[in-house]
N, C-alpha and C positions, 0 to 999 in steps of 0.2 A: 602237414605243412602246406596244404593247398593242392589244387589240381595239377596234373602233370603238364609239363611244357609241351606245346605243340610246335615243332620246328617249322611248320608251314606258316603259322600265324604269329608266333611269339619271338621276341628278342630277349636275350639274356646277357647281362653284364655281371661278372663276378670277380672280386679281387680281395686278397687278404690285406687288410690295412693295419698299420702298426700303431693304431690308437684304439682305446677301449670303446665298447658299444655306447657307453654313456656320453662320450664326446661326439661320436658320429650322430647319435640321436639328437643331441643339442644342436648340431649343425643343420639337421633336417627339420627341426621344429621351432626354431627361434628366428623370426623374420630378420633381425639385424645380422645374424650369422649367415642365413641363406643368401642375403644380398652380396656377401663377400665371396661366395664360391660357386653358386648354382649353375652358372653358364660358363662355358669355356671362353676365356678372353680372346678376342676383343668384345664378344657379346657379354651382356650382363642382364641380370634380373632385378627388378625393383618393385616397389609398391606391394610387398607381400601382405596378405591379410589371411590369417590362419585362425581357425576355430577348431582346435585339436580334440575332436570327439567324433564318433560315428555319426554321419550326417552333417558334420561340420565342413566349412568351406576351406578351400585352398586356392587362393588367387594371387596372381602376380602379373607383371608386364615384362615380356622378354624384349630387350632392346638391342638392335644391331648396330654395327659400327657406322652404317650409312644413314642413321636416323630411323630405321625400322622400329615399329612399336607393335608388338603382338600381345594383346591381353590374353591371359590364360585363366581358366577357372575350372574347378572340379569339386569333388566331394569325397571326404574320407569315408571309407567303408568299415575299416577295422583298425584298431590301435592297440598294440601291446607295448607299453612303454619300454624303451631301450631294446626291443626285440623285433618289432614288426609294424609296418605301415602299409595299408592297402588303400588305394584311392582310384578314382575314375574321373575322366572328363565327360563321361556320358550323362552325368548328373551334376546339378548345382547343389548348393546347400539344402539340407533337409530332403534330399533325395528327389529334387525336382528334375525331371528329364530335360535334357538338352537336345536340340534338333540335329546337331552334327558331331557326334562323338568321334574321337580318334583312337583313344587307348585307355587301358586300365593298367595299373602297376602294383606290384607287390615288392616291397623292400624288406629284406631281413638283415638283421645285425646279430650274428651268432658269435659269442665269445670264443676266441681261440687264443689261449694263453693270455698275454697282456694286450692282444690285438682283437680284430673283428673280421670275421668272414662276412663281407658286404656283398649282397646279391640283390639284383634287380631283375624281375621278370616283367616285361612289358608286353601286354596282350592286345592284339588287334582283332577286328572282326573278320578279316580275310587276308589272304596272302598278298594281295595288291597293296593294301595299307601297310602291312609289315615291310614290304619291299620299299615303299616310299619312305618310311621312317628310317630304314637302314641306309638308303641312298642319301638321306639328309645328313648322314654322319653319326648315326647312333653310337657305334662302338668308339670311334675317336672322341666324340663329344663327351660321352659318359666317362671315358678314361681321363681326359683332361680335367673334367669337373671333379672326379675322384681325387686327382692329384691336388687340386686346389682345396678340396674338403680336408684332406690329410694335413696339408700345410697349415690351414686355419686351426684344425683340431689340436695340433701340437702346441698351439699357443694358449689354449684354454686351461 
């Protein structure tokens, strides 16, 4: 299931969701759905451009309540439909290296009865970058976004 978690450099978010993996997967892979839940309100994400294949792009713009606009881009590394997504912002589409990487992520969607054990492991190059990401509100933000994802998935 991948490399072990390094508590010095990695952040983990895990929650049992009461929706099936197919709906969680749809919310993670369809741009129109991503725009509805991806950032904790009042933040939002727009302009998703996804090429769902190894080497494919994952782009969006994170928008803040005060007009902030932060373009995001990355590359998918591994895709197992309805079970696993691995991506990094260390590379652009087709594995083109980027100058300033921040993280890589592994998402797993494991069936648990009629629900999903949803787990994100976000890897950083060093403890300082991990601490910066945690201080940005990693756990609270991923928690609020997961709540929004579940609310949306229940309507699908």
